[in-house]
C-alpha positions as CSV (number, residue, x, y, z in Angstrom):
1,M,-83.8,182.2,-57.1
2,S,-85.6,182.7,-60.4
3,D,-89.1,181.4,-61.2
4,G,-88.8,183.1,-64.6
5,K,-92.0,185.2,-64.3
6,G,-90.3,188.4,-63.3
7,D,-87.3,188.1,-65.7
8,V,-88.6,190.4,-68.4
9,W,-89.3,193.1,-65.7
10,V,-85.9,192.6,-64.1
11,E,-84.2,192.9,-67.4
12,A,-86.2,196.1,-68.2
13,G,-85.4,197.4,-64.7
14,F,-81.6,196.9,-65.3
15,A,-81.8,198.6,-68.7
16,E,-83.5,201.6,-67.2
17,L,-81.2,201.6,-64.1
18,A,-78.2,201.8,-66.5
19,R,-79.9,204.5,-68.5
20,S,-81.3,206.8,-65.7
21,G,-80.4,205.4,-62.3
22,V,-82.8,203.9,-59.7
23,E,-85.1,206.9,-59.9
24,G,-85.9,205.9,-63.5
25,V,-86.9,202.4,-62.5
26,R,-90.6,203.1,-62.3
27,V,-93.5,200.8,-63.2
28,E,-95.0,203.1,-65.8
29,V,-91.7,203.6,-67.5
30,L,-90.9,199.8,-67.6
31,A,-94.4,199.0,-68.8
32,K,-94.1,201.5,-71.6
33,N,-90.6,200.3,-72.6
34,L,-91.9,196.7,-72.7
35,G,-95.1,197.7,-74.6
36,V,-97.4,196.2,-71.9
37,T,-99.8,197.4,-69.3
38,K,-98.9,198.0,-65.6
39,G,-101.3,195.1,-64.7
40,G,-98.7,192.5,-65.8
41,F,-96.3,194.1,-63.3
42,Y,-98.7,193.9,-60.4
43,R,-99.6,190.2,-61.2
44,R,-95.9,189.5,-60.6
45,F,-94.8,192.0,-58.0
46,A,-96.5,193.5,-54.9
47,D,-94.9,196.9,-55.7
48,R,-91.9,198.7,-57.1
49,A,-89.9,197.8,-53.9
50,A,-90.3,194.1,-54.6
51,L,-88.9,194.6,-58.1
52,L,-85.9,196.6,-56.7
53,D,-85.2,193.9,-54.1
54,L,-85.2,191.2,-56.8
55,M,-82.9,193.3,-59.0
56,L,-80.4,193.6,-56.1
57,E,-80.6,189.9,-55.4
58,R,-80.0,189.0,-59.1
59,W,-77.2,191.5,-59.4
60,R,-75.5,190.2,-56.2
61,E,-75.9,186.5,-57.3
62,G,-74.7,187.3,-60.8
63,R,-71.6,189.2,-59.7
64,A,-70.7,186.5,-57.1
65,A,-71.1,183.7,-59.7
66,S,-69.1,185.7,-62.2
67,I,-66.1,186.4,-60.0
68,A,-66.1,182.8,-58.8
69,Q,-65.9,181.6,-62.4
70,Q,-63.4,184.3,-63.4
71,T,-61.0,183.4,-60.6
72,S,-61.3,179.6,-60.9
73,L,-57.8,178.3,-61.6
74,D,-58.8,175.3,-63.7
75,G,-55.2,174.1,-63.9
76,E,-53.9,177.6,-64.6
77,A,-51.2,179.4,-62.5
78,P,-52.6,182.0,-60.1
79,R,-50.5,184.8,-61.7
80,E,-51.9,183.9,-65.2
81,R,-55.5,183.8,-63.8
82,L,-55.0,187.3,-62.3
83,K,-53.6,188.6,-65.6
84,A,-56.6,187.1,-67.4
85,V,-59.0,188.9,-65.0
86,I,-57.2,192.2,-65.5
87,Q,-57.5,191.7,-69.3
88,L,-61.1,190.8,-69.0
89,Y,-62.0,194.0,-67.2
90,S,-59.7,196.4,-69.0
91,E,-59.8,195.2,-72.6
92,R,-63.5,194.2,-73.1
93,V,-65.3,197.1,-71.5
94,N,-69.0,196.4,-71.1
95,P,-70.6,199.8,-71.1
96,E,-74.0,198.6,-69.8
97,G,-72.5,196.4,-67.1
98,M,-70.4,199.4,-66.0
99,A,-73.4,201.7,-66.1
100,I,-75.4,199.2,-63.9
101,E,-72.4,198.9,-61.5
102,L,-72.1,202.7,-61.1
103,A,-75.9,203.1,-60.8
104,I,-76.1,200.5,-58.0
105,R,-73.2,202.1,-56.2
106,Q,-74.9,205.5,-56.5
107,W,-78.2,203.9,-55.2
108,A,-76.2,202.4,-52.3
109,R,-75.4,205.9,-51.1
110,S,-79.0,206.4,-50.0
111,D,-80.4,202.9,-49.6
112,E,-79.5,200.2,-47.0
113,N,-80.5,197.2,-49.2
114,A,-78.4,198.5,-52.1
115,A,-75.5,199.2,-49.8
116,A,-75.7,195.7,-48.3
117,A,-75.7,194.2,-51.9
118,V,-72.7,196.3,-52.9
119,A,-70.8,195.4,-49.7
120,S,-71.6,191.7,-50.2
121,V,-70.3,191.8,-53.9
122,D,-67.2,193.7,-52.9
123,A,-66.4,191.2,-50.1
124,V,-66.8,188.2,-52.5
125,R,-64.6,189.9,-55.2
126,L,-61.9,190.7,-52.7
127,K,-62.0,187.2,-51.1
128,H,-61.6,185.5,-54.5
129,V,-58.8,187.7,-55.7
130,A,-57.0,187.5,-52.3
131,E,-57.2,183.7,-52.6
132,L,-55.4,184.0,-56.0
133,Y,-52.7,186.2,-54.4
134,R,-52.4,183.7,-51.5
135,A,-51.9,181.0,-54.1
136,T,-48.9,182.9,-55.4
137,G,-47.3,182.6,-52.0
138,L,-48.3,185.8,-50.3
139,A,-49.2,185.9,-46.7
140,T,-52.9,186.5,-45.9
141,E,-52.6,190.2,-45.0
142,E,-50.4,190.9,-48.1
143,A,-52.8,189.0,-50.3
144,E,-55.7,191.1,-49.0
145,A,-53.9,194.3,-49.6
146,Q,-52.9,193.2,-53.1
147,A,-56.6,192.3,-53.8
148,F,-57.7,195.7,-52.6
149,L,-55.2,197.4,-54.9
150,F,-56.3,195.1,-57.7
151,Y,-59.9,196.2,-57.5
152,C,-59.0,199.9,-57.0
153,F,-57.1,199.5,-60.3
154,I,-59.9,197.5,-62.1
155,F,-62.6,200.0,-61.3
156,G,-60.5,203.1,-61.3
157,Q,-59.0,202.5,-64.8
158,S,-62.4,202.1,-66.3
159,L,-63.3,205.6,-65.0
160,L,-60.2,207.4,-66.3
161,F,-60.1,209.0,-69.7
162,V,-56.7,208.6,-71.4
163,E,-56.1,211.6,-73.7
164,R,-53.8,209.8,-76.1
165,G,-56.2,207.1,-77.4
166,P,-56.9,203.4,-77.0
167,R,-53.3,202.3,-77.9
168,K,-51.8,204.5,-75.1
169,R,-54.5,203.3,-72.7
170,S,-53.8,199.6,-73.4
171,Q,-50.0,200.2,-72.9
172,L,-50.8,201.9,-69.5
173,V,-53.1,199.1,-68.4
174,A,-50.5,196.5,-69.4
175,K,-47.7,198.3,-67.5
176,S,-49.9,198.8,-64.5
177,A,-51.0,195.1,-64.6
178,E,-47.3,194.1,-64.4
179,K,-47.0,196.0,-61.2
180,L,-50.0,194.3,-59.8
181,L,-48.6,190.9,-60.7
182,D,-45.0,191.3,-59.4
């Protein structure tokens, strides 16, 4: 996991990834953004690929920990927990988090390591949400299908522009969420 030394470079890497995609994550750019020399980078990383590998590892671990925490029942009914996860992703949009997610998915189209990280995160997300649906009484196959629809909704709604403003959007999300929770 983290030894702390590369954290500043990883954070700068994520900020640049969100801004300009994986192509923008270059040692010179990050050093300039951090106001330091490239030498500090090479004391910590063998090369750019090592930084990119660490970024994928941190993203994968972070997303897995996040969904485990978000889907933990902690005495709550499964349906209420599902509702809370929908609200979390639809009401409090995190523009940088979404930009990083989209950039990593774009990166995964041409890089095996990124594709493996995305597949791993998607599998963990689907597994945890399917477990919640199973806890509502659905059979395994039904729960997995519902979890798939759930994530298609979570990510799809964040990409759609609703013409009639935020109020209309939140009404649409609420109505859609009811369908996912029936």
